[in-house]
N, C-alpha and C positions, 0 to 999 in steps of 0.2 A: 829152591830158594826164592826164585822169582815169584812163584805162587804165594809164598809166605809174605813177601813184601807187598804184593798186590792186596792180599787179605788185610794186612796191617794198615795199608793206606786207606783202604775202603772203610775199615773200622774207625780210623781216625777222622775221616771225612764225615762219616755218619754221626759220630759223636759231636763233631763241631756243628753239623747241621741241626742236630737235636738241641744243642746248647743255644744256637742262634734262634731256633724256633721257639725255645722257651723264654728267650729274653723279651722283656716288656718294660715299658716305662711306667714307673709309679712314683709317688711322692711321699716324702717323710712327713709324718704327722707333726703337729705343733707342740709336742711335749717339750718341756724345757731341757730335759737331759735325754739325748738319744745317742747311745753308745754303739760302737762297732766292735765286733769280736772276731778273733782269728779263726774261730770254728763255730759249728752249729750247736751251741750249747752254752749254758750258764757257766760251765767249768772252764771255758776257754778265756784266755786273757783278753782284756780290752785293747783293741787296736787303735782306738781314737774315738772321736765324736764327729757327728755330722750335723750340719745346720738344719734346724726345723724348716720344713717346707721345700727343701731342695729336691729337684727331680733326679731320680736314680734309675739305673737299668737293672732289672732283676734277671740274674743269670741262672739261678737254680733255687730250689726250695727243698728244705729238709726239716721234718718235724715242725717245730714252731719258728724256725729261722729261715731266712732267705739270703742267698748270696747276691750282693748288689755291687754295681760299679758306679762311683759317684763322678762328679764333674772334674775331680782331680785325678781321675783314672785309677782310684784306689779300689781294690776288691776286698770286701769284708762281709761278715755275716751280721744281720740285724734281725730283731724280732719281726716276724711277719705282721703282728698286730700293730706295729708302728709304721706300717706302710698303708697308703691310701691310693685309690684310683683317681681321686679328684685333686686338683691343684690346691695348694695352700691358700688360705685367705690373704696371706701376706703378698702372694704373687697375683692373686685375683684383684685385690684392692687397687693397685696401680692401673691395671687394665680397665677395671670398672670406672676409676676416676677419669682415665683417658677417654673412655666411651662417653661418660657423662659430660666431659668438657666438649667433646666433639659434637654431641647432641645439643648441648647448650649453645654452641656457636651456630649450628644449623638453625636452631629455633630463633636465635637472635637475628640471623640473616633473613629468615622467613618473616619474622615480626617487622624488621626494617622494610623489607620489600612490601609487606602488606600495608604498613603505614604510608609508604610512598604512593602505593596504588590508591589508598584511601584518600590521601591528600589530593592526588591527581583527579580522582573522581569528584571530590568536593569542589575542586577548582573548576572542573568542566561544568558541574551542575550550577555553580555560581555564575560562570560565564553564560551558560544557557539561560538562566533566570534573567540576567541583565540584558541579554540579547532579546529575550522574549518581551521584557518590559519596554525596551527600546522600540521593538516592532509594534507593540500595542500603542505606544505613544505616537509613533509615526502614522499608524493607521488612523488614530483619532484626529491627528493634525490634518491628514489628507481628507478625512470626512468633513472636518470643519471648513477646509478650503473648498471642497466640492460644494458644500451647502452655500458658502458665500458666492461661489461662481454661479450656482443655480439662481440665487437671488439677483445677482447682477444681470444674468441673462433674462430673467423675468422683467427686470426694470428696463433693460434695453428693448425687449420685445414690446413692452408697454409704450415706451417712448416712440418706437418705430411705428406702432399702430396709431399712436396719437399723431405722429407726423404724417402718416399716410392719410388719416382722416382730414387733417388740416389741409394737406395738398389737394385732396379730393374736393373739399369744401371750396378752396380757392379756385380750383378749376371750374367747379360748378358756378361759383359767383361770376368768374370771368366769362364762362359760356353763357350764363344767363344775361350778363351785361351785354355781351356781343349780340345775343339774340334780341334782347330788348332794343338795343340801338338799331339793329337791322329792321325790326318791326316798326320802330318809330320812323326811321328813314323811309320805310315802305309806305307809311301812311302820309308822311309829309310831302314826299316828292310828287306823288300824283296830284296833290292839291296845288302844288306850285306850278307844275308844268302846264295845265290847262289855262291858267291865268295868263301865262306868257303867250300861249297860242292865241287866246282871245285878243290880247293887246295887239299881237302882230296882225290879226285879221282886221281889227278896227282901223289900224293904221293903213 
């Protein structure tokens, strides 16, 4: 009896494992009328309808029909031709729209970031141009001031040279005058001194 129970349990577990192994997710096609039947055949009664595009779990296949379980946990048979491995466009469209929106937001952020960077680069380029123009103007101003300073230095050097020459001439005149006076005195004094001696002798 125990052996029979073990065999029965093993068979049941095997059947369940086979059924689970065969279960797969598929999607109902987008036909307007998709009916569920109580059995795998056209002669079985209609057990209800299922919404197009709904994801179902395929439990078994028989002839042209497949046993499915829907989101309401109903199990029924449906034509295998009305099942698809790809999701319905109705389900894909919202996902695609969400992806498009997400990508659009990312592109907008990238565009805003790029515009900000472009504006910053333009601002820096403008500041650089202004600074360059300012430096060129300052350089020109310094050159003009340097030229003016050089001219002033040349004028001062010329005045200094003229002053030196004038001083040298004055000293030359003074020296010549002193020398002339000395020579004159040297000539006059000897003439005067003997006369005095002669007068003293006569007296």
